[in-house]
N, C-alpha and C positions, 0 to 999 in steps of 0.2 A: 908315041905320045898319046895316041888314042887308047892304047892298051892301058897306060897308066891311069887315064881318066876313068876307065871302066873299073879298074881295081879300086880306086878311091871311092867311087860310087857304091860298089859292093860293100866295102868296109863301113860306109856311112849307114847303109840300109841295115847291116847286121847290128851296128851300135844302137840304132833307133829301136830295132826289135828287142834287143836285150834290155834297154831302158823301159820299154813298154811292159815286158814280162816281169821285171822287177817291181814296177809300180802296181801291177795287178796282184802280185804276191803280197805286198805290204798292205794293200787296201782291204783284203778279205776279212782279216780279224776285226778291223774297225767297223766294217759293215755288219759283222756278226754282233758286235757290241751294241751297235745302234739299232739293231732289230727290235721292233715293237714288242712290249711285254704287258702284264696286267696293269690297268690304270691305278694311280695312287688315290687313296681316300683318307680323309681326316677322320679319325675315330677317337672315341673316349670310352673309358671304363664305367660301367654301372657300379655305384658304390653305395654303402650304407652310411646314412648321415641324417641330418635334420633340416627342415625348412620352416621358417617362421616369417610371417608377415607382420610388420610393426608399423604403427601409425604415429607420426610425429605431429604434435599439435602445440600451438602456442597458447599460453594462459597467463593470468595475472594473480599474484598472491593476495590473499585477504586474511585477516586475523580469524582465528577460530570463533571468537566471540568478541563483541565490542559493547561495553556497558557505560552508560552515563550514570555516574554516581551522584544521586541526590540525597539530601538528609531527610529524615522522617519528620523532623520538627523545624520550625523557623527559628533562626537565631543569628547572632553575630559570630564570625569566625574568630575564636580566641587564638588559635594557632593552626597552621597548615604545614605538614611535614614533608610533602612530596612536591616534585616538579616534573616537567615533561622529560621523558627518557628514563625516569626512575623505574627500576624493577621492584615490584611489590609481591607479597604473598597473601594468600587468603587469611582474613582475620587481622591483618596488619592495620594499625591506626593511620588513617590518612589525614584527618583534621579533627579538631575539637571545637564544638560550638559553645557559646555562652548564652544561656536562656534563664535569666533570673526568676521569671514567674514560675518556672518549673520547680525551682527549689521551694517556693512558698506552697505550691500545690502538693509537693511531696511531703512537706511538714504537716500540712492539713490532713492528708490521708493517714499519716502516722498517728496523729491525734485522734482521728476517727476510729482507728483500730483500737487504741487504748480505751476510748470511751465505750466502744462496743464490748470490750472485755469487762469493763466495770459494770455495764448493764447486765451482762450475763451473770456476774457475781451477785448483783442485787436480786436478779430474777431467781437465782437458785435459793437465796435466803428466803425470798417470798414463798417459794414452793415449800420449803421446810416449815415456815411459820403456818402456812395454810394447812399443811398436812397435820401439824401438831394440834391446831385448833379443831380440825375435823375429827381427829382421833379422840379428843376430850369430849366434844359434843356428841359424837357417835356413841361413846361409852355411856354418857348420861342417858341418852335416849334408850339405849339397850337395857340399862338397869331399870328404868321406869317401866319399860314394856314388859320385862320379865316379872316385875313386882305386880303389875296389873294383871298379868296372866295367872300368877300364883294366888293373888287375893283380889278378885274382881271388886271394883268399887273403892278400893283403898286409894288409888291414884285418880285424881280428877282427869276427865277426858281432855279438858282444856290444857292442862299441864302436859299431858302426853302429846297433844298436837303441837304445842310450842316446841317441845324437845325434838320432835321429828322434823319440824320446819328448820330449826337451827342445824340439825344434822345434814339435811339436804343442802342448805345454803353453804355450809362449810365444805361439802363435797364439790359444789360448784366453784367455790373459791380455789380449791386445789386444782381443778381443771384449768381455771383462768390463769393461775400462777404458772402452771406447766406450759400453757400456750404462750405466755409472756416470755418464758425462758426460751422456748423454741424460736420466737420472733427475735429475741436478742442474739441467739446463736446465728440465725440467718443474717441478721444485721452485721455480725462480725464477718461472715463470709463476703458480704457485699463490700464492707470496708477493706478487707484484705484484697479483694479483686481490684478495687479502685486504687489501692496502694501499689499493687503489682503493675497496673496499667501506667500509672504516673512514673513508677520506677523504671519501667521499660522505656517510656518516653524520655526520661532523664538519661537513660543509657544510650539513646539515639544521638545524644549530643557528641558521643564518641563515634565518628564516622569511620568505618573499617572497609577494607577491600573485600568484595564478595567473591573474588577468585584470584588465582595467580595470574600476573600479567605485567604489562608495561603501561605507564602513564603516557598517553599520546597527546593529551592537551590538558591545560589547567585554566579554569575559568574564573577563579576567585582568589583574592588575597586576604591577608589578615585584616580583620575589622569589617569586612564586607558583610552585608545582611543577606542571608540566604533563605529563600523560601522553600517550604517542604515540597517534595515531589510526590504528592498524593493524588494528582489529577493528570491523566495521560494527555489531556487537552491543554495543559498549562504550558506556557512558553518560558517558564522560569529556567534560568541557566543552572546546570549541575555544577558541582564543585570541580570534578575532574572527569575526563573520559579515560576509561581503562580498557585496554585490548589484551585479550588472551593470545599471546604469540608463541607459547611453547610448542604449539602445533598450528601449522598454517593450512588454510584451505586454498587449493588450486583448482579453479573452475575451467573446464575444458569443453569446447563445443565439438562433440563427436559427430561426424557425418552419418547420415542415415544408413549408408551402405555398411558401416562398421558397427552399428548399434548392437547387432546380434552377438557380437563377440565380447561385449562389456559385461563383466560380472563383479559383484561386490567381493573384495578381497584380492582382485588381480593386482600383481605388482606393477609399479610404474617407475621408470627411471626419469628423473627430473634434472635437467641441466640449467643452471643459472649462470649465464655468461657474465653478468655484472660481478659475480663473486669468483668466477672461474672455478666453480665447484659443481659436483653432481650429488644428488640426494636420492634416497630410496623412499618411495611413498607407496600407497595402495589406494585402490578405488574403494570408497566407503559409502557412496550414495549417488544416485542419479534420478532424474526427474521422471523417467519412463514416459516422456511426452516430447514430441518433436516440435521445434519452432517452425511455424508455417512459412515464414519468410526465408529463413536460412537453411531449413531442412536439417537441422542439427539438434542433438540432445545434450542439455547441460549435464556434465558429469563432474563430481567433486572428488578430488584426491587429497588425502591428508598427508602432510609432509612433516615429520618431526623437526623441531627447530629449538633444541635444548640450549644451544649456545647463542640463540637470537641472532644468528648470522643473516637470516632472511628477514627483510623488512617488508612491511605491507606496501603493495603497489609494484613490487618488483616483477619483471617479466621472466618467464621461464619457458623452455621447450621441453615437453613431456613426450616420452617414448612409451607407447602402449603396445603390448604384444596382442595381436589379433589371432588369426588362424595359425596353427602350428602343428607339425607332425615330427615325432622323434623316432629314431632307429628305423628309418624307411629306406627304400631303394631310390636313389636319385640319379638322374642323367641330365646333361645340358638341355636347355630348352630348344636349342638349335637342332637337336636330334629328332624332334617331333615333326611329323608330317600329317596334315589333315586331309583325309581321303573321304569326301562326303561328310558324314557326321562322325566318322571314326578316326581316332588318333592312331597313327602307325609309326613304327621305327624300323630302320634297316639294321639287322644284326648280322655280324660275321660269325661263321662257325670256325671250327679248328683248322679248316683248310682255306680260310680267308675268303669264303664264298658268301655272297649276299643273300639274306633271307628276310622277307618282309613279315612283320608281326603286328597284330593288333594289340594295343596296350590300353589299360585303364589308368587314366591320369588323375592324380589328386591335386594337391596344392601346387600352384605354379608361382615361382618367384621371378626375379629379373634374369637370373642365370640358370637356375636349376628347376627341375620339375620332379614331383613325387610320382613314382610308378607303383601302382597298387598290384598290378598283375601284368604279365607278358614279358618281363625281363628279370633276370636273376643277377645278383651281385657278381661282379667279375666278368660278365659278358661285355663284348665290345659293340658299340653302336656308331653308325656313321653320323657325323655332324656336318650338316650343310651339303648343298648340291646333290641331294638324294636322287633327283630325277636323272642324273647321269648314269646311274647304275641299274642293272636289270637283275631280276630274280636269278639266283644261282650263279651270277657272274663272279669271277675271281678277281680280287683287287689286291693292291699292295697297301697294307695299313700304315698310316702315319699317326702314331699315338699322340694325342693332345692331352696334357695334364689339366685336370679340372678339379675344383674343390668338391668335397663330399657334402658340405653343409653350407647353408646360406641364410642370412637374415635380410629379407627384402623390405626396405623402407617404403612407406607410402605417406607422402606429405599431405597433411591437412591444413597446413599453414604454419610457417616457422618464423620466429622473430630473429633477425640477424642484427645483433647489437652493433657490430662493426660497421655494417652498412648504414645503420641509423646514425651512428656517430659521424660517418663520412658525409652523409647528407646534411647533417646539422652544420658541419664545418663549412661545406660549400655554401650553404645558405648564409652563414655568417660572413663569408667573403663577399 
């Protein structure tokens, strides 16, 4: 009995030993797999692309020009051809005034021109008469003078003096007649000028549009008495208000930090949420002076509006491109490490070993940064947790896909029409 017990105990010990040896054999490959290797590192490729900083600003549209159309003369409106909202062209008749006294003045100037012409005719005839008389008297005097020289004493001196006096008097009459003719001619010029003036005034009864635009308001109706707009201090109402809306002005307050990037001719993308449309404009002028309170510079953008889709007073969000760089080396911003005053990156070589490099950084966006020197396209840089890795340490790269280009928005104030509509609805409730 005791012998059987020892045999069973020996078999149990052998079985336990065999199980232990089998466990050890199977465990070694797993331990080899779990053996520590190079640490993993998130990396990104340096690429060629572009970086642009854009500024989004809110503005309000204004017409390119607004003109109050006044008549030059006072009169009653006989007929008005336009009303608010009408689109008119330069030179188009807007209204016709009735001014009866101008007709009488015009007739008077016509008569004055005719009278001046008659006066010129009379003066010309007077010149001819005076010249004829002078010619006869001068011939008489010359004959007497010649005779007196040929036969002294034959002609009395008194007779010779009388002939000479008549000759000189007739010469003076010729000069006077010519002066009268010149005065008559000048009178004709004055009469014609007065006629032209009154004719021009009469022409002002036809009120025309000074430019292409839209009638935004009408102040007078048929039969109304309109005063002339000849005094800037006068409070007399115009006939209509005309807005040039084929091109709209969009005024934008550009922050002081962005002023240096604003240039005449720069393209601007304009979004009008009320129309659900975008338009292309360009910077045409700016004040070159900052507002002391807001620290902004007023900048004007001209936006074509040929179909008159944009109305004066509409809000818009404008996108201005500020600093930008094209065809440059870009890496993620997360790859940059500031060491003192020097920007650095950790670059992997062909053997996946870490090397620290100084870099010259250009434009920085929200995701990408421009590298002017220190990194070449195609090289891999570590993104994030750079402090974990040492110089020449070998790592296991885990490639992270990143874009090559970026447009980084900087908001200077945006109008959200949807948010405004929502606020208005809640207020109504």
